[in-house]
N, C-alpha and C positions, 0 to 999 in steps of 0.2 A: 203626227205621226208618233203612235208608243215606242217606246225603247226596251227591249225583250233582250239584248244583247249590245255589252257596248268593248270597249277595247281602246283603251291610250296608251297609246307609244310614245315612248316617255323619253328615247333616247335611241339614235339609231345604232346596231346591229348589224357590223361589216359579215359577218360570220353568217348569220340569218339570210342576208339579202344573198351572199353565195350560196346557200344549203336550195333558195328558193329557185334560181338560175338553172347550178346542175340538176334540178330535180324538174325542170321545165323542159331542160336538154333532155333527157331520158323519157317522159313522159307522151315527150311531140315528135321526139326523134327514134323512139328505139322502134326496132322494127322493119327501117326503109333499110334498102337495099342499093349497093351501088351501082352503077351505071357501067356500061362494055365499056367507054371509055375512061373512066377511074378504072378500072382491072387493068385495061392495057396500061395506062399510064403505071402504076404502080407495080407491073411484071417489068415493063420498061426500067423503070427506075433499080429497079431490084437486082437488074442483069448488069446496070450499069455501075450498081455498087458495089456487088460481088467483084467483080472487072478488075473494081480501082482499088481496090480493098490490100494492103501488104502486095500490090503485086509493083511495086515502082524497081525496083530491083536493087537499087541504091540505096545508100547510109539513113534508118528510119529517125527520122527527127522530131523537136517537141510540133513544128508546124507541121508537120505531116500527118503526124498524132491527132492533131490537133483539127485539122480539115478532114480529117476520116470519121468521128466521132463529130465531128458536124455533120455530115453528111447520117452516118447512123441514125441520130437526132431527126433529122431530118426524115427520113425513113419511117421510122417511128411517129410524124407528124400526120405521115400520109394515110399510113397502111391504119390505124386505130384512132378510131377515129373518136372514143371516150378521154383517149391519151390529151386528145390536138384540143377537145375542148377543155379538161381541165389544164392544159399548158396556159388557153387564153385566158381563161377566167382567172387563172392567178394574176399575167400580166393586167389586164383588166382591173383590178383593185389591184396590184399595184403603185399602177397609175393613179386610179383613184386615192389613193392613200397617201401616196407624194405632194400630189393638187392638192390635197385638204389640209395637208400639215402645216404650208402656211395662210390658208386660211382662217382666219376667226371670228367668221358667218356663224351662225348659234341654229341646232336643230332646234327649233318650239314645239315639236312632238308633230302627232298624230291623231286624230280620234273617229275611230268607226265606230257605227252606228247601225243594228238591224233593226228592221219591226217587221212588221207583218206583211205588209205590200212589199219590200224593198229595203235597199242600206244604201249610207251615203257616207262620205268620206271630209271631214272642217282638216281643211289645215289650209293653205292661204284661199282657196276659192273652196264650194259647195260642190260634190260631185254624191251625182244620185244615179243608185242603176238599180234594174230588176232582178229579179232572183231567176231567172233565163239568160243573162249574160256570162254568167258563171257557164266556165265548160267542164273544166275539171276541179276536182276538190281534192287533195292530200294534205294529211299530217303525220310531224313527224314527234319525235321523242315528246318536244319541248314545241314544237312550232303548227301552224295552220296558214297554208296555202290557199289563194281563190285562185285559179285562173280562168281569165277572160279570152285568152290566143295565148300561145306560146310566150309571143314579148311581153304579153299586160298581164294586170292582176294584182293581188294583196296581197299580203302574207304577214305575221304579227306571231308575237314568241302566248303561247298558252297561260305566261306568268301574268299578260297586259292586261285581261280582262276584269273587267271594271264592276261590271250588270251581268250577271250571269255567269256560266265555268263551260269550260272549253270542251265536257263529252255532253251537257245537254246542248250546247254549240253546235259540235258537227251532227248530232241528229236531227237536230231543226236547219239547218241548212241543206243534208242530203234530202230533206223533206220537201223544203219552198226549192231544189233545184231541182229532183228529180233523176244526180248523179249520184252516184256509190262513192264513199270517201277511197283514197286511197290511202292505204298503210301501208309508210317506208319503212323502210329496213330500221331495226331498231326506236322503231313505236309501239311504245303498250297500248294491250289489247283491253 
């Protein structure tokens, strides 16, 4: 297979990975509705929260303030899906960063090559995909995101192209996949 575009990722980019995950959440969860049970739970919790805030009648202590602040934080987690997603992603990446802090392993890099019939990744082992496997294509100002489904895909910085460039690649991938490129906030036209 002849290589039309090639991307060499030489280092891990945690901010890019976090953006990839946030974008996946936004692309695949946007427009989903809450169930009736979720609304009942939210309303019930709201009533309990309102009744508990400042209703002790006794001295207002640091402990009661912390408990009420925690209850309000939990309400925000329940009520606002986007807030919950951001908090959970931050915790996930904080955990990963702490775990990797003591890890002495090195990142050997990834190479993504795009040809006429499909594209493949060379990492620990070779993986190949055909273009119909791509479900969504998105671009930000400095990155390209290819999603196969919500929790899997590829992402890389536009600066990592070693064969071809990102502008021509986006036209190419849109043609090959039949998917419109979704331009995220802050991306250049």
